[in-house]
C-alpha positions in Angstrom: -29.3 18.7 9.3 -27.5 18.3 12.8 -28.0 14.5 12.6 -26.5 14.4 9.2 -23.5 16.6 10.2 -22.8 14.4 13.3 -23.0 11.3 11.3 -20.5 12.7 8.7 -18.2 14.0 11.7 -18.2 10.4 13.1 -17.3 8.9 9.7 -14.6 11.5 9.0 -13.1 10.8 12.4 -13.0 7.1 11.9 -11.7 7.4 8.4 -8.9 9.6 9.6 -8.3 7.0 12.4 -8.0 4.3 9.7 -5.5 6.2 7.6 -3.4 7.0 10.7 -3.5 3.3 12.0 -2.6 1.7 8.7 -1.1 4.0 6.2 0.8 6.7 8.4 1.9 3.9 10.7 3.4 1.9 7.8 4.9 5.0 6.2 6.6 5.9 9.4 7.8 2.3 10.0 9.1 2.0 6.4 11.2 5.3 6.9 13.2 3.3 9.4 13.2 -0.1 7.6 13.9 1.1 3.8 17.3 2.7 3.2 17.1 6.0 1.2 17.1 5.3 -2.7 15.2 1.9 -2.3 11.6 1.5 -3.6 8.5 0.7 -1.7 5.6 -0.9 -3.9 2.2 -0.1 -2.8 -1.3 0.2 -3.8 -2.1 3.0 -1.6 0.5 5.6 -2.5 -0.5 8.9 -0.7 0.3 8.7 3.2 2.7 5.8 2.8 4.8 7.7 0.2 4.5 11.0 2.2 5.5 9.5 5.5 8.1 7.0 4.4 9.9 9.7 2.4 11.0 6.9 0.0 10.4 6.3 -3.7 7.1 4.7 -4.5 6.2 2.2 -7.1 2.4 2.4 -7.6 1.0 -1.0 -8.0 -2.2 0.2 -9.3 -0.6 2.4 -12.1 -2.1 5.8 -11.3 1.4 7.4 -11.2 3.2 4.6 -13.0 2.4 4.7 -16.7 4.9 2.1 -17.5 2.9 -0.4 -15.4 -0.3 0.3 -17.5 1.7 -0.4 -20.7 3.2 -3.6 -19.2 -0.4 -4.7 -18.1 -1.5 -4.1 -21.7 1.1 -6.4 -23.0 1.4 -9.2 -20.6 -1.2 -8.8 -17.8 0.9 -9.5 -14.8 1.6 -6.5 -12.5 4.0 -8.6 -10.3 6.4 -9.3 -13.1 6.8 -5.6 -13.8 7.0 -4.8 -10.1 9.7 -7.4 -9.4 11.9 -5.9 -12.1 12.1 -2.7 -10.1 13.3 -4.7 -7.0 11.2 -2.8 -4.3 12.6 -3.3 -0.8 9.0 -3.6 0.5 5.6 -4.5 -1.2 2.7 -3.0 0.9 -0.7 -4.3 -0.6 -4.2 -5.2 0.4 -4.9 -8.9 0.3 -5.9 -9.9 -3.3 -4.8 -6.7 -5.0 -1.6 -8.1 -6.3 -2.2 -11.7 -7.6 0.8 -13.9 -7.3 2.6 -12.2 -4.4 1.8 -14.7 -1.6 3.7 -17.4 -3.8 6.4 -15.3 -5.3 9.7 -16.7 -4.3 11.3 -13.2 -4.3 9.0 -11.9 -1.5 8.0 -13.1 2.1 5.3 -11.7 4.3 7.0 -9.7 7.1 4.1 -7.7 8.6 0.4 -7.2 8.6 -1.8 -4.3 9.7 -5.3 -4.9 10.6 -8.1 -2.2 11.2 -10.7 -3.0 13.7 -13.4 -0.8 12.0 -12.4 0.0 8.4 -14.5 2.7 6.7 -12.2 4.0 4.3 -9.3 1.8 3.1 -9.4 -0.6 0.3 -9.3 -3.6 2.8 -9.2 -3.9 6.6 -5.8 -5.4 6.2 -2.6 -4.5 4.6 0.2 -7.1 4.0 3.8 -6.0 3.9 6.2 -8.2 2.0 10.0 -8.0 2.2 12.4 -9.0 -0.6 14.1 -12.3 0.0 
């Protein structure tokens, strides 16, 4: 039992470190970069939304039912997201098809985790509106 507890403790510590190094860091950064009233679109809404204190557009649709309806009609999340004109788009690579080529956004920052145990990817890319 002690070995299992120690293993879980190490996992929990690393998972917390991942959230701090990626999501909390980006949320705090966005708080200084994004004017109040502007949107941030992201696929990992919790810590980024909390620490940025900005309006969040959920690129997965968990808290964005209109996105789900849009996906059923057309299938392209990026089209819907672009109509909302978020100041930043923070996504894991490959989670928002078309963002890298979209003329409305440019890559402005990346965060890479050295030992990811909890995030959807070891990288998060941040795109700014052109």
